[in-house]
VMD Tcl script that draws the C-alpha trace (Angstrom):
set ca {
  {66.39 201.60 137.42}
  {63.62 202.34 139.58}
  {61.06 204.42 138.09}
  {59.28 207.33 140.38}
  {56.21 206.35 141.86}
  {53.18 208.73 141.30}
  {52.86 209.89 144.82}
  {56.84 210.01 145.06}
  {57.21 207.49 147.65}
  {60.15 205.31 147.62}
  {59.29 201.46 146.65}
  {59.19 200.13 150.11}
  {57.38 203.46 151.65}
  {53.87 203.36 153.30}
  {51.42 205.83 152.71}
  {50.83 208.12 155.41}
  {48.87 205.67 158.10}
  {47.14 207.05 161.06}
  {45.06 205.06 163.63}
  {42.75 207.02 165.93}
  {40.94 205.36 168.60}
  {37.83 206.17 170.37}
  {36.01 208.10 167.81}
  {32.48 206.43 168.63}
  {31.46 207.31 172.02}
  {28.68 204.13 171.99}
  {30.76 201.19 170.55}
  {32.88 199.24 172.80}
  {35.77 199.83 170.50}
  {36.26 201.90 167.47}
  {38.90 203.06 165.01}
  {39.11 205.74 162.19}
  {42.02 204.27 160.07}
  {43.74 205.91 157.42}
  {45.93 204.84 154.87}
  {47.06 207.94 152.77}
  {43.37 209.09 151.44}
  {41.95 205.89 151.91}
  {39.60 206.34 155.50}
  {37.68 203.65 157.08}
  {35.85 204.05 160.06}
  {35.91 200.76 162.04}
  {33.51 200.01 165.14}
  {33.50 196.71 167.15}
  {30.10 195.99 168.83}
  {30.06 193.18 171.63}
  {27.21 191.27 171.64}
  {26.09 188.62 174.49}
  {25.13 186.20 172.37}
  {26.38 183.93 169.36}
  {25.04 182.74 165.95}
  {22.54 179.81 166.39}
  {24.90 177.35 164.96}
  {27.73 177.95 167.82}
  {25.22 177.95 170.86}
  {26.11 175.71 173.73}
  {29.88 175.36 172.51}
  {31.06 177.84 174.94}
  {33.07 179.79 172.77}
  {32.48 183.33 171.10}
  {32.42 184.65 167.35}
  {34.24 187.21 165.73}
  {32.72 188.54 162.11}
  {32.63 191.68 160.02}
  {30.62 193.87 158.08}
  {32.07 195.91 155.26}
  {30.34 198.97 153.08}
  {31.47 201.71 151.08}
  {29.54 205.02 151.67}
  {27.88 206.71 148.71}
  {30.55 209.16 148.15}
  {33.57 207.36 148.92}
  {34.56 207.57 145.39}
  {34.38 210.43 142.81}
  {30.93 209.67 141.95}
  {28.10 208.73 144.11}
  {27.36 204.88 144.55}
  {24.01 203.76 145.39}
  {23.85 201.88 149.04}
  {23.69 198.38 148.59}
  {20.91 198.11 150.92}
  {19.00 200.30 148.64}
  {19.90 197.88 145.72}
  {18.44 194.90 148.23}
  {21.64 192.81 148.02}
  {25.42 193.10 148.76}
  {28.00 193.03 145.92}
  {30.53 189.89 145.51}
  {32.96 192.02 145.99}
  {31.69 193.28 149.24}
  {30.97 190.13 150.66}
  {34.28 188.54 149.79}
  {36.08 191.50 151.59}
  {33.86 191.15 154.82}
  {34.70 187.45 154.83}
  {38.29 188.27 154.64}
  {37.85 190.56 157.32}
  {36.52 188.03 159.58}
  {38.92 185.29 158.56}
  {41.63 187.60 159.29}
  {40.68 188.70 163.01}
  {39.53 185.18 164.02}
  {43.01 183.83 163.58}
  {44.35 186.10 166.40}
  {41.73 185.47 168.52}
  {41.02 182.66 171.38}
  {37.41 182.22 170.86}
  {36.96 180.37 174.13}
  {38.38 183.10 176.05}
  {35.83 185.28 174.78}
  {32.99 183.05 176.09}
  {29.39 182.89 174.41}
  {29.19 186.64 173.06}
  {30.10 187.97 169.58}
  {32.19 190.61 168.47}
  {30.91 192.56 164.98}
  {33.30 194.70 163.34}
  {31.50 197.45 161.07}
  {34.13 198.58 158.27}
  {32.46 201.76 156.77}
  {34.80 203.00 154.09}
  {34.63 206.94 154.15}
  {36.98 207.61 151.57}
  {38.55 205.14 148.99}
  {41.98 205.26 147.34}
  {43.05 201.83 147.01}
  {43.65 199.40 149.87}
  {40.18 199.70 151.33}
  {40.42 195.84 152.74}
  {43.93 195.91 154.14}
  {43.37 199.59 155.96}
  {40.07 197.86 157.39}
  {41.76 194.84 158.65}
  {44.53 196.74 160.20}
  {41.90 199.31 161.77}
  {39.77 196.55 162.97}
  {42.27 194.87 165.09}
  {42.82 198.14 166.83}
  {39.26 198.82 167.37}
  {38.69 194.78 168.42}
  {41.69 195.32 171.02}
  {40.09 198.24 172.14}
  {36.75 196.53 172.81}
  {38.49 193.80 174.66}
  {40.31 196.31 177.08}
  {36.83 197.82 177.92}
  {35.59 194.47 178.65}
  {38.17 193.62 181.08}
  {38.23 196.91 182.50}
  {34.54 195.98 183.19}
  {35.20 192.77 184.52}
  {33.36 191.32 181.84}
  {36.62 189.39 180.61}
  {39.28 188.22 182.96}
  {41.81 187.50 180.10}
  {42.44 188.95 176.92}
  {41.16 186.87 173.99}
  {43.67 188.38 171.58}
  {46.69 185.81 170.86}
  {48.46 188.20 168.27}
  {48.48 191.04 166.18}
  {47.32 190.90 162.59}
  {47.58 193.80 159.93}
  {47.48 193.97 156.24}
  {48.96 195.59 153.52}
  {48.58 195.75 149.70}
  {51.93 195.05 147.11}
  {52.08 195.24 143.47}
  {54.16 195.28 140.46}
  {53.94 198.77 138.41}
  {56.45 199.66 135.80}
  {58.00 196.26 136.18}
  {58.72 197.38 140.03}
  {57.70 195.58 143.17}
  {56.22 198.45 145.48}
  {54.21 198.80 148.79}
  {50.86 199.90 149.45}
  {49.35 200.75 146.41}
  {47.16 203.69 145.95}
  {44.08 203.77 143.34}
  {46.38 205.05 140.63}
  {48.99 202.38 140.85}
  {46.40 199.66 141.52}
  {44.35 200.40 138.65}
  {47.34 199.87 136.36}
  {49.54 197.63 138.19}
  {50.81 194.58 136.26}
  {50.17 192.43 139.51}
  {48.63 193.12 142.61}
  {48.67 191.34 145.98}
  {47.11 191.66 149.83}
  {49.23 190.18 152.34}
  {47.45 189.34 155.94}
  {50.16 188.79 158.49}
  {50.54 188.26 162.18}
  {52.85 189.96 164.67}
  {54.54 186.63 165.22}
  {55.33 186.18 161.68}
  {52.62 184.13 160.39}
  {50.70 184.14 157.49}
  {46.73 184.38 157.60}
  {46.08 185.17 153.89}
  {47.74 186.01 150.51}
  {45.73 187.11 147.70}
  {47.97 187.46 144.44}
  {46.90 188.14 140.99}
  {48.69 188.82 137.78}
  {46.77 191.50 136.18}
  {48.31 192.58 132.90}
  {50.77 189.49 132.84}
  {52.22 186.84 135.22}
  {54.48 187.49 137.84}
  {57.88 185.98 138.54}
  {58.77 184.12 141.73}
  {61.60 186.81 142.11}
  {58.97 189.36 142.22}
  {56.48 187.52 144.76}
  {59.61 187.12 146.73}
  {59.86 190.84 146.43}
  {56.29 191.58 147.24}
  {56.55 189.34 150.42}
  {59.49 190.86 151.60}
  {57.75 194.34 151.26}
  {54.65 193.06 153.07}
  {56.67 192.04 155.77}
  {58.44 195.15 156.56}
  {55.26 197.31 155.75}
  {53.30 194.99 158.22}
  {56.06 195.33 160.85}
  {55.52 199.28 160.98}
  {51.95 198.56 161.09}
  {51.95 196.49 163.99}
  {54.30 199.27 165.85}
  {51.58 201.61 165.09}
  {49.05 199.55 166.32}
  {50.48 198.75 169.78}
  {51.19 202.67 169.71}
  {47.41 203.72 169.17}
  {46.49 201.40 172.08}
  {49.37 202.77 174.44}
  {51.26 199.39 174.84}
}
mol new
graphics top color blue
foreach p $ca { graphics top sphere $p radius 0.5 }
foreach p [lrange $ca 0 end-1] q [lrange $ca 1 end] { graphics top cylinder $p $q radius 0.2 }
display resetview
């Protein structure tokens, strides 16, 4: 017997998702992504250089920075820049975003240039990293479309789509796309980063209050697969593809 979710969604239902492009007039690509009440502004900046350790290799680089704006949550958080250092959580999330995007980019086709994806959480209600990855792909794709239109790139460096979604076991029921209320009380939670062709980039799965079974994990994976399929369609629609 299924238990009602706080949001009254079905177990396999995403929150309302929007992907708005062109929200920053200065960046080569941008996307304001919303997963329910979670909102992340992603800008893609193209730099005509690469990190020092990559110079002369004839390929580019894709990296990410992530941050929570001071009032993204119920109480104001101090800016990490003011504190003088990033938290471990921030570092972990921005590395995840970078890995996820590089997994679907032909770095040689990019040439010796770098794409920096700035992911700023405007409002947090669970799933900020998964929203950031999903929106970052749209912002990056927009930037590459711009570079091709300008004649800077001859071919699209994107090899595949990538999107991410959270899943969890709440009240013994596997569910898709956790909001904060569910995430904070889940027995187990996970983040799935998947590609459009069906491959896995990364899975983060943790038993929070108890271990979870293989059957539960298989159901979480099934939910994530279906959720990402919906996100891939939304990404294409946002770009007019």
